[in-house]
Steps between C-alpha positions, in 0.01 A plus 500: 500500500612513141867429552684275735851424602488185292450659163540879504788643299746679728783739446766475768846644514457659159426170324168356383392163627248332272392316810623515859788271594383138541572509871219755539233310299242401755406137454773440242536134417829373636682237288670366813162404643382335177814290461503402869134394474574290193801336666290419807222353283745276310656387828162416652414288194838322486526414871179287521598323178839413652337372820247299297771317313429653159759449223817694576483707180165653601600647833859566394372700204267700724779565755729623220221726372475626858874573490452696178197698616642598839866519417550657160467863618746475794734291282501764227548776755792306650661456155461869429667574836789273415559700183552801728737293715263473793367185659124505557352304790217388269749312284623304801145375560458393141837319495405321823165390351662370180764316699227337710330377184828369366527252790136393475364741762265667249221532761730693736627719221147576379394582859791743521389662172141532614586651839763725347258621231229555760744701710584714200134552425440606859781752474344635181162525669655682796656754263175528298287547809738763628477683171122463496474639851701808395328539167160491663586835651519662160192632321630585157366760270255374236637376173327777304402862553265740323716773347350835396575575134601857424402780738479397870131594495423299190229236491696280264669204664717199419589187698875447545728282706594666828864415426475726192380811687741792479553794733250772404232263372153552646295194596133471590430296813135400525326427832617171653802464269859466611723792420753405234788734576653730759394858425297803598125557471415777251124459497238336719460425869474151653588295806794273425570178689878497557506220755698265281781751454502712812308302762242778544182334621268782380481617138647846452346783297693586187435796272688731261864532603499190720740215437371147442681165481473223249320195630269695735125473453288795385174564683175637365628794294673509164858637499732625232858438602813638340771235506794623708735203486576230247399149599860413578511763776156449651447392859391155381813457285719588800317255722525219240867565457560491876325166524682362196830597656400345833433162339805508273775568750657283766615565851866509593447197716363309204788607278740382768322165515520469122874555510531240775273270301745483211790397724277273706360326189851437371592366845199267485618360166852439636367349821261278304793361298687430825195330653476284190864412426633463854262217606548347155875496555445339840304215338138612530254379236475731198123541514501564875777760465324671214166505687668651807670764282173586327325532833779721628476729198129542555500572873812726489361729228418846638153545343331591829783737596463683168124535558538622857538869416288617213151366588486683835634823355275498191200404715579794729515733203153383397364532854639852533352586160155395615535755780606785278881472511689428180844360564725524195707187550557198724835660595306799637261275688792326662674829594191668644512265799851623583380859556654647812406868454212672321534860374181683398452793269244743645282656231281250324635212706434560869261774398224503238678748278198729493499820719217582741422828665591465869439853624416856399676766705370859471751783538254784469134582554359236263397162649617158388191421288525827309868443429429146376209629283724762336780250438265234361334753267833565330625142515190361327670568169835360607630148420761508779461226766508761779227696323286192466545425868387849594192470276412163658538648848249776413242261355250580779543876466329740262793562271459794257631506144827672408584689182821592325675194640877502448773260601813658641786271386690354792294689757126434493177634348288814509153614393224746573233389745232769489690827546796336670829386347587169667838334479590153628876471526739235617821609668704191577794693638303702749330193639783252458486394864125449508341160488317453170454754220398855579336739253432866566170663400502872431197719430565829321867462580453458878577161670170343605632172635676173426373157404698199620482183290641161591535179311263252660667210677392154382259352749707193579844665485559498872389139551717384206805677640434342839476158337822556306675608815445151632599337169820708465582552869400869487705592193255721306618828340332791321663645185347820360575812307253693714604740776614369834195621697253320269715186492523484877127561536427199274763293682340587835155396373628169365754408768809528281808609696759541226432799267696619196346822360572746216646225284552538127468174299877447502512561873233237561712245316804610702312442828400153383864418420601613847231284659622199299866564571511243784327235295148587609228393252295816437153519350402841359131578441412793272287619211657795319766570243708649781492159676633304202874535588432378854283215373776391263768524771313312770522126548128495428305785339122505541276741305149612578313402186182705493659840448862396466704660223603286204865534599431382857296204373772400255779536754329320790538131571141471616182704452214544745214538255234609751726732701422298814786552741404194700627293206859589598525307829284229347731449197805485729325238713400303189855508363636373831240224498607404148858481616398263780322286243818490284710393800243235593499372143880477496494306829231263366689445173835450679347255748348289220820494296719415797272221625453339161870521404608341829236231465624417149867494596466313830202276434279402208265772387229368261491701179122571518540633854797712388292645219206567728720656770691725260205620300285519812741750656473709179123493521506592870717811457296615200175462694653668802588806288149496354359555849613862483240566233241463773679611817641848546558782745166644386297197616 
């Protein structure tokens, strides 16, 4: 592997990244961890010195160095927040630690700094591990490619950065190398391992005219590939951008908590002043009043509440990513669990998107095999999907060659097979009520028979619909532009009861709006350009990634990279599990805060115990969210 996610130059969203964003650098060194480790080390040196009766200046100096190591980053962040007229929770912790030192409780303040810094380091590690789990999915294109100089058949080459490849360039991919760009093979035949991008377990044969993807591994043959897309539009670039967006955005619940946090933090400051001045006015000792107020500020701060939401959602995104589902944001992950109705596109979603010959129906004296042989002879020179399906169906027959092949625009093809003029024509109007696609084969102008082709249903389509019927209480719909007979046949095979057929793209979006009119959360699953309006309109839009159109992929909120329909009920279940983790975290955080605040106000809560309880709750909710990196609906 000559390029990795940690160092390969990437173009995303039309801009060049010299290196991927730091959040995607596997094994990146986190400053939070380094500073927390230093603070802990200084604390562990100072504490024994204090217990041993060493001169005060030695352990005081070490404790103050601990303050500096563990507290300068959150203090600076808090000051920056104040400039924007917001009160950061981190700043409350630093103020409390400084106040503790000011009354001689330097040990307690240093302990608060150490635990607070450790908590921040844990949060950073959770985020990093989440990003690493997602980034491990991605096998980036190599840093360099071998570009053919001059004529595509030239034997003169130059090594260039893959980011500098332009559409139309021809690259040489030697056996065993990774393909450096999305494009089409113009010379050579080889088996290409596409597992990293498409989930195909067996390498696929690729030859002239076949499309290949950047990041896939070439087999034993040499290929010359004409670059079809710039690096910024490649499959890898889209995947990286999706993951980048997923880690950069926040869920609505988190944004709500952040808004509450500002008001809550201000309330904590006001309440702290009351807790300090009121007992002081009633005659309590200054140091005792100040210590109680400091303790109150620590235990009432909403650190654990703030951390209750994002770790479970980000961990769920990473877990889904490991199973071939890219969720574009934490907001989307949160909303997926609210799905009440799922609407499927038909072609390429519930079906494979590739036609198969289902039957050959003679209308004259010729038998089915002869009709198929004639049709395949003409279609051998056709690039139409129906023609290819007919040729595949006749693979076991002795198919003759055809001459004078000609495509009939909008109708079909014709050619001479021996002394016979054979035409293969599609008449959609005449067979509008038939299931599947029907083509008519004529020989010397006389109808010989018809060939019926159907789009193959995905193997697990029926079981997935059945599973979703339980998840959504039976609310599964089919949206398709195909004729009613074909739509109802697919619905019958999959167990879908609600069918909407003959829908133009705008009509699909209109149906989705109608389904959402009563507040129902609708998930639409599709793959084509014609599905994009519905994907954009739906509460959640999910695109099939393997053959999905660029527009569908861009519009969708989530992408199923391997086209595995079973991922849909699984991702809904995972999202609902993440929501349960968020609720559990909020309950844990609320219980800790309530207990510690009441203890401080009613009794005497020791400062070290307050620090341990407050920061311990933060650690607990972070670790609880981290569990979703291992557990999922797929397990």
